[in-house]
N, C-alpha and C positions, 0 to 999 in steps of 0.2 A: 222697456227695452226689448224684453223677450217677445212681447206681442208684435213689436215693429219688425224684428228679425223674422218671425214666423210669417207675417204678412208679405214681406219681401220675398221669402222663399216661395210662398203661394203664387205671387205674381210671376216669379221666375219660371215656375212649372207651367203656368198658363201660357206664357209666351212660348215655352218650348213645345207645348202641345200644338200651338198654332203654326210654329215654324218647322218643326221637325216631322210631325206625323205624316204629311204628304210624302216626305222623302223616305221615311222608314217603312211605310205601309207595304211597299213592294218586297222588302227584304225580311221584315219581322213583324210579328203581331204586336199590337199596342193595346195595353190594358189600362183603363182608367179606374183608379181606386179612390173613392170618395169617403172621407171621414167627417163625422159631425164634430168630434172632439177627441183629442188624444192626450187628455190630462190624467189618465190612469194607466197602470201597468198592462191591463188586459188589452186595451186598444193599441197601445204602442207595440206590444208583442205581436198582436194580430197583423199590424202593418208590416212588421219585420218578417214574419213567417210567410205571409202571402207574397211579398216582394221577392224574397229569396227563392221561393218555389217557382215562380214564373220566370225569374232570371235564369235559373238552371235549365228551364225549358227553352231558353233563347228568346223570350218575350221581353218587351220594354214596358215597364210599369211607371205610370205617372200618378203620383199621390197628391191629393189636395185635401187640406185640413181646413174646415170652416170655423174652427175655434168656437163652436157652440152657436153659430149664426145659421139658422135654418135657411133663410133666403139665399145666403151665400152658397150654402151647400147645394141647393137646388140649381143655382146658376152654374156651379161646377159640373154637375151632371149634364146640364144642357150644353156646356162647352165640349164635353166628351162626345156627345151625340153630334154636335155640329161638325166636329173634326173627324167624324166617322171612325172612331177607335174600333178595334175588333171585339172588345168586350168590356163590360162595366161591372164593378162591384161597389155597392153602397154599403158601407160598414157603419151601421147605427145611425140614429137620427129620429126626428119627429115623423113617424111613418106616414101619417095621412098627407103630409105636405108633398110626398113623392109619388102619389098615385098617378097624377096626370103625366108627369115626366117619365114615369116607368112605361106608360103606354106609348109615349113619343119614341122611346128607345125601341119598343117592340115593333112599332109601325115603320121605324127606320131599319129594321132587320138587324139590330144590334143586341146580342144576347146580354141580359142583365141578371146578375145574381145579387140578392140582398141578404144581409145579415142583421138580425135583431129587429126585423120588421117584416110585414107581409104586404106585397104589392101585386096588383093585377097584371102588370107588365113584366114581372120577374119570372124567369123560368124556374128557378128554385129559390125558396125562402128558407134560409138556414137559421137555426136557432138551437140552443141547448134545450134540454127537456125541462123548461120552466114550469110546466104544468105539474109534473110529478114532484119536482124539487120544492116548489113553494107549498104544495099540499103537505109534504113531509115536514117542512119547517113549521107550518101551522099546527100540525099534529104534535110535534115536539113541544112547541110553546104551550099548547093547551094542557099537555101533561105536566109541564113544569109549573103551570099556574094552578094545577089541580082543579081545572074546570070553572074557575071563577076569578074575578078581579079585573083591573083596568090595564089597558095597554095603549101604546102610541105607535103610529106608523109613519115612517120617513120614506119619501117617494120622489119621483121626478115625472113631470107631466108629459103626455103625448108620445111616449115611447111604447110601441106595441108590446114589446117583451115585458115591460114593467106593468102594463095593463094586464098581461097574462098572469104575472106574479100576484098582483093584488086580487084579481078575480079568483085565483086558485086558493089564496089565503082565506078569502071570504067564504068560499065554498065549504071550507071546514068550520071556521069559527061561527058561522051563522047558526049552527046547530047547538051552540052553547050560549043561551041567552044570558048567563051569569058572567060571561066574558064580554066586556064592553070596551069600546074605543073611547079614551078620555078626551081626545082632540080630533078635529078634522085632520086628514092626512097632511103632513107638512112637506111642501115641495122644496127640496134642498137646492141651494144655488150651486151652479157649475163653477162659479168663480173661486170658491173655496169650500168644496163639499164637506170635507172632514171638519173644518173649523165651524162651519155653519151648523152642522149636525151636532157637534159638541155643545155649542151655545144653546141651541134649541132644547137638547136633552137635559142640560143642567137646569134650565128654566122650568121645563116640564116636571122634573123631579121635585123642584121647590114648590110648584103649584099643585101637584098631585102627590101628596106624601105617601099614599097607599099604592102607588104605581107598582105593578108586578111584572109587566112584560114590554118589550120593545121589538118591533119588526122593521126591518130595513130592506127595501127592494134592490139595493145595490151596495157595492163594497165600501166606498169612501165614507158615506154616512154611517155605515155599520161600525167602522173604526172609530169615528167621532163619538158615536153613542156609547160604545164599550168604554172608551177613555173617560167619558163623563160619569158613567156609573161607578167606575173605579175611584175617581177623584171625589165623588160625593159619598163614598163609603156605603154604597147600596148593593154591593155584589151579592150579599146573602138574600136580599129582598127581590131583586129584579133579574129576570132572565132575558137574554137577547138572542134574536135569530134573524137570519137574512141570507143574502146571496153575494157571491164573489169572494174567493179565497185570496184576496190581495195580501201582500206582505204585512202592511200595518194591521190588518184584521187578525191574521194568524199570530203575529207577534203579541198582540194584546190578549188574545184568547189563551195564550200559553203562560201568561203571568200567574204567579201563585195567588194573587188577590183578585183575579179576574172573576167576573160573574159567570154563571152557567151560560154557555153560548154554543150555538150551532150555526153552521153555514153551508150553503150549497156551493160547491166548487165547479167551475167551468174549465175543463182542460182546453187551453187555447189552441193547442196543436190540432185537436179534432175539428174545430170549426174552421180553422184556416185551411186544413187539408180538404174539407168538404167544399169550401168556396172554390179552391183551385181546381179540384177534380171536376166539379159540376160545370164550371165555366169552360174548362179545357174540352170537356165532352160536348158542350153546346156548340163550340166553335168548329166542331167536325162536320156539322150539318150545314147545308146551303141556306136554309131559312130557319128563323126562330120558331115558326109554326111546326116545322118538322122536328126540331130539337125538343119542343115542348112534349111531344109524344113519347120521348125516350128518357126524360129526366124526372126525378121526383119533384112534386110541387112543394113539399115540405120535407126537410131533412132535420130531424130533431136529434142532435148528437148527444152523446152520453154525458153524465154529470157525476159528481162525487159528493159524498156526505161527510161532514166533519163536525165533531163536537168535542168539548172538553169534559163531558160527563161520562157517557158510556156508548160510544159510537157503534161498536160491534153489536151491541144488544139493541140499540135504538133504531138502527138502519140496517135491516136484514137484506141480504143480497136477493135480487130477483131470480126467479126460476124461469128458464126458457126451454120450451119443448117443441118438437114436431108433434103432429097429431098422434103418431104411433107411440112416441115416448110419453105423451100426456095420458094415453090410454093405460099404459103400464103403471103410471104414477097414481092416477085417480081411480082406475077400475081394474086393478091387478087381479088376474084370475078369471075375469069375464072374457068370453069369446069376442073377437074383433069381427064385427059384421062384414067388413070389406074383404076379409080373408075366407069367408064361408061360401 
């Protein structure tokens, strides 16, 4: 029933794009917001924050949710292009599937911003700093495993940001030959990610009795994995790390019988603000070619580190300097060549 209602709403929005956009175009800017899936808190909040921000600016936002169907999501973007909306945001999805349609938008002179993927036709590709975040999760887990033992990885195929996360994890763990993956990466189902991850993790614990670590590239599977570890009474043996500070994840991490766990948190307001700011800036220019010269091609917004072990000690704050400040920090007392 829920799926039928969602499909009807999507059809309603598509009809409105076709009927209303020619009328509204003279009076207000129209933004097309394309979602792959809105089944978690992060995506729902992103939609809300982006819509509210553009509405305050006087723009009209049309949101289409593909419910995990990549072909449908690509068709949604094509619809936005055909109706000549003023700007498009693609919020998540199977990145490679949108390369061609992103260039179609560029050639149609429609500014496109993407989030959680990297596209040749996008003016700005927005992401949280998954590189640093996932590297730190791998470092944390390697330390919890004391440099040896077996782990499993729960993932999702074809998302560029998740590929970043797995690549960053492997860039750390490859240097520790005594840390081995016990199974091929498990691709979690979007239909019930928490339940699917829970079932897979329970089975993996049964089949790999000496399992020491679990890595999850996104939040709902992370919650399912932690729940399974708790119920299997393996909290002392298995450490769990991953990405997305969803409510179920933090709630399970806070339990007294929780395993050692760490997670990268993505402040949703930062990515939403970046999407709105970059698209608003892009629409100031007459052409996307001109806009491209003024916008960042990648904006990696900030992240947070959370653990139930010792986060203040495990995740030290970064130090940021100007060249002059760096000289004082690293070479205090030495003369500064540029001042001589």
